[in-house]
N, C-alpha and C positions, 0 to 999 in steps of 0.2 A: 416837327415841333421842335421847336429850339430849344437847343439845351442848356441848361444855365451855368454858365462857368463856375466850378468851383476854386475857391481862393484859401489855401492854408498857408500859413503864417507859424513859424517856430516859435515856441515860448519858451525854449530853452534862454535865451536871452536874458531874458525880464525875468525868469527866476533868479538866476545868477547875480542879476544887479538887487532883486531883494534880499537874498541872501547877506550879500557882501554889506549891504545897508544896515542889515539888522546886528553883523558882527561888529561893525562900527560904532554902533549904540550901545552896546554891551561894555559893561563897566570894566577896564583896564584892572588883571589881576596881576600885581609883581612880587617878585620874590627877590629878597635883598640882604644879599650878604654885607661885608663891611668893606669898602672901597676908600682905601687912605689916601686923602688929596694934599696933605699938608704936614710936612716940611716936603717942599717940591725938590725936585732933581738937582743937584749942583748949589742948593742954599747953603750959604755961609752962617752957621750960628756960633755965636760965643759962650764958651762953657760958664756955666753959673746963671745964666740969664733963663727966663721963664719962656715958654712957648706954648702957640697954640695947636695942638694935634686935632686935625679934622678928618671927618670921615663922611661918607655919603653911602645912598641905595648902589650896588655893583649891579641889579639884576639879576645876581643868581640866589638860589637856594642856601641856608634857609632864610625866614623871613627876618628883619629885624626885631620882630615883636617877638619872636620867640629866643631873645637871646635875654639871659638874667644878669649877667655880669661881664666884665670887660677888665683886662689888665696890657697895660702898657710896658714895653720895656726898651730899653736902650741898647742895640746889636752893633755886632761887627764881626768882620770873620767872611769868609764866603758863602755861595749860593747852597752850595752843599753841607756845610756845615756852619751854618750860622750862629755864633756866638749870641746868645740874649739872657745875660745873665744879671743886669742891672736894671732894677725896676724904676719906673717914672711915675710919680703919684703914688696914690692909694691901689695897690692890687687886689682884685676882687669889687673895683667900684659897681655900684647900679646901674645896669643898661636902662636905658630911657629913648623908647623910640622915636620920640620929636627932640632928643638932646644929641648933636653930632659932633660934637667938639669937646677939647678937655686941656685945660692947662695944666702944664708940668715942668718942672726946673730940671735942667740938665745938671746933673754932678759934675763939676769942673775936675772932680779927684777920681772920676769913673775909668781916665784913660789919656792918654798923650794925645795931641793933635792929628788929625788924621784927614787929608784931603779927598773927599768923596768916596769914603770908606765907610761912614756909618748910617745907621737906618734904625727907623724904629718898627718893634713889631705887635701887633694887638693881637691880644687872644681873646675871642667871645665865647662864653661859656652858652650852649644850648639847653632849654627847660627840659627840651626829651633825651637828651645824653649826647657827650660828645662836645666837641668844641672846633672852630675855625681861626685860623692864624693867618692875617695878612700883614702886609709890609708897606712901609713907606718906599719912596724912591729913596737913592742914596744920598747922602749931603755930607759937606765938610764941618766940623768941629776946629775951633780954635781957641786958645786961651786956658787948653785943659791944661792940668797941675798933675796927672795921675800918670800911670805908666801902663803903656797898651800891654796886656797879655802876650806871651810869646806865642800862644798857641792861635791868637787871632791875628798877629803878624804875619804867623806861616800860612794860615788861611786866606790871607788878604795879597801875599803873593801870587793866587790863583788870576787876578786881576778882575773880578767879577766888576760889571759896572752899572746892571740891571739890579733890581732888589729879588730874592728868592720866591719862588712859585708858593703859590695859594697850598693850606693845607687845609683839609677837611675831614673831622673823623665822626662828623655827625651821619654819616654814610657809609656805611663799610665799600661801598664803590664809587665813592665821589671822588678820591684820591689815591693816587700809586702809594702814598705814604699810610694808608689806613693801617696796614700790618705792622705800624710799629712793637706792637707788644709780642713780636716775635724775635725783636731783638735784644739781645740780651742785659738787662738792665743796667750793667755797670760800664757798658759799651754806649749807652746814651747820654747826649749832652743836649744843652739848653733846661729853660727853666719848668718845662714840661715832660714828663717820663712818663712809661706805658709799661705796665705790669702784665704778666700772662694771668688768665682766669684762675681763679681762686680753684682749689678741688674739693673734694669732701674727703672724710676717713672711709676706710673700706669696712664689712663688717667681721674683718679676722685678721689677725697678724702674721704675716708668713716670714717676714725677717726676721733673723737669728743675729745674735752677735750685735758688731757696731753698725750705727745706722747712719748713712752718709744724708746732708741737704741736698734739699731737688737745687737749690738755688744759692750761691754763695752771697753773704750778707753784704748789705751797703756800706759805703765809706761813710762818716760824716766828719763835719771840720767845728772847731769852736773857737769864739773870741778870745785871744791870750794877753790883749789890752787894753787897757781904761777906755781910750779913744779908738773904738773899732769903726771900721767900714760900715756902710750901710748893708745888712744883710740881705742876701741874695735866697728869694722863695723860690722853693721847687715844689711842686705841682704832680702828684705821682696820678696817672687816670688806670685803673684798674679794668681789665677787658670783663664786660659782663658776661653771668652766667648763659650756658646755652642749654641748661638741664635746670629740671624742678626739685625743689627736694619737699620731700612728705615725711610728716609723722604721724603717730597714731598714739590713743591713750591706752596705758595698761590697763586694761581690764580685769586682771586676773585677781582674786582676793587674796586679801593678806592673812599669814599664817594667825592661827589663834594662839600662839605662844611661841617665844623662842624655842631652835632648834634645843636639843638635850644637852650639848656641848656648851652651848650658848649658856643654857640655864645653871651648869655645876659652875660655868666659871664666876657668874655673878652670887651664885649661892657660898662660892668660895671666899670672896671678899665681901659679904654683908656684913659682917662684924669689922 
């Protein structure tokens, strides 16, 4: 009896093709932090002029729709210590996912002229907590009428030509700068400062005598002349609690009448 040959074909290639086809048909899921695209590197801008700051989807978390507001700042200094103290436009502007640009004026009195040392920071606040900070490339400002702070001149001597790295506090593990709340408040710089977690009072007082502060008081400055410059807004981000505070209702019945000592006191002054 002649045997019928058995022909076997591997189904693995066809399965792989099917899987790949299905993956291609799935809707793409994008995660979008802010990537600033304008002004561009080396661009020359005239002080006092109005420019358009543009941004786009960077492809990184969090999504643009998760941001509630943004603020723009004119910066100078080094990548290690960017000095972003000059607000541009309206700080805390509402973030709209489909709007990816904003027109702002460069204040001529903010600093002196500088070639390739200025950049813009964008702080975007997330609805779930934290913020991201992204930077434009460095550009040149001309026709400026102010004085560049000495601290900025010192930092610029480091010769940085690229923008500072992105900062993200929306996730504790997303950035090496996420632990900035551990840095003493008075040693922090920039428009956003980070405060340590608030503590709760204990159930007893153990200290006797003079009690010292846990943290030094923070400084402040006031305008001393009528034509003051634009104020510099500083935001403090306090670390969230890692504990829960619970309370209970005091169910003890009230006393039927005041204690005898209190009662005698009231009788004394009744007349």
